[in-house]
C-alpha positions, 0 to 999 in steps of 0.5 A: 608521733608529733604528740609524743615529742610534744609532751616530752618537750612541754613536761621538760619546760616544767621539770625544771624552773625555765617555764616558771621563770619565764612565766613569772618574768613575763606576768611582772614585766607585763604589769610594770609596763601596762600600769607604770611605763604605759601611762595607763592611768594618765590615758583615762581609757579602759583598755589594753593598748599600753600592754599591746603596745609593749608586748613585741618588746617583751617577746623580743628578749623573753621569747628568745630565752625560751627557744634557745635551748630547743636544739642548741642544748640537744646538740650539746648534750649529744641528746639529739642523737637519741631523739633521732633514734626514735620512730619519728621523722625530723619534721615531727620533732621540729613541730613537736618542739615547737608546739610545746614551746608554743603552748608555753608562751600561750600559758603565759599570755592567758595568765595576764587575764587579770589585765582584762579583768581590771580594765573591765572593772574600771570601765567598758572597753571593747572586748572584741578588740582586746580578744582579737589583740590576744590572738595576734599576740599568740601568733606574733609569739609563734613568729618569734619563736619559729625564728628562735627555733631556726637560730637554735638549730644553727649553733650548739650555743645557747647564748649565740642563739639567743643573740641570733634570735634577738637580731633578727627578730629585731629586724623583722620588728623595725622593718615596717617602722618610718625610721627604717622606711625613711632611711631607705626612701630615696635609695630604693624603689617604692616597691621594694619599700612596700615589700620591706614593710610588708615583712614587719611583724609589728605591722601586722600585729598592730593591725590585728591589735586594733581589732582588724582581723584581716586574713592577710595578716593571719596568713602572714604570721602563719607563713612565717612560722612555717617558712621558719620551721622548714628552715629549722628542718633542713639545718637539723637534717643537715647538722644530723648528716654532718 
């Protein structure tokens, strides 16, 4: 029954301008950040590192925009009651919605392939590294999205869900940066610092984007998605019984 929810949600994205606007904005900003703000030509290197450097920051605002309506709209319109009358479990509904949204994000990422073609035309990039970075980008999108679905389940208001998602994801992005770690140094033990850094989306994504496909980083993103979706499931169950 996950497939039924998946088809329902995926088609709903393209039944309205939501998916089209998102994909257009994502592709436009990807090009702008890569070629203009990423110093693509000044670097003199044929690679997509400028694109992947900006990708987490693009996701920080665009992914919450996709995720915010996932449960908030259902609760506000009352359609969640109809959804729950279908012969599906809450877990199947959560997974179906998530997979549909994740596929939309995957399609958006896939449509940046002209950037890949461009760097191959201009030089001889390490395509293995680029492929690994794309995989990391999709996993990162899934982690952002799982947070967004959880935050959407908390509120009937899409704007509140959007803001909550941005704040939580921003915290996970910054947690491994030198700014945060230096600010905490001297106040907390080294073990705590290492633990804070290990939760950073950015830290794990950067490792993959450099072509290092570590099982630890992949498992981290998978576990992050499952943890946030499990929290989403519990919230939906609680709100349903409320």
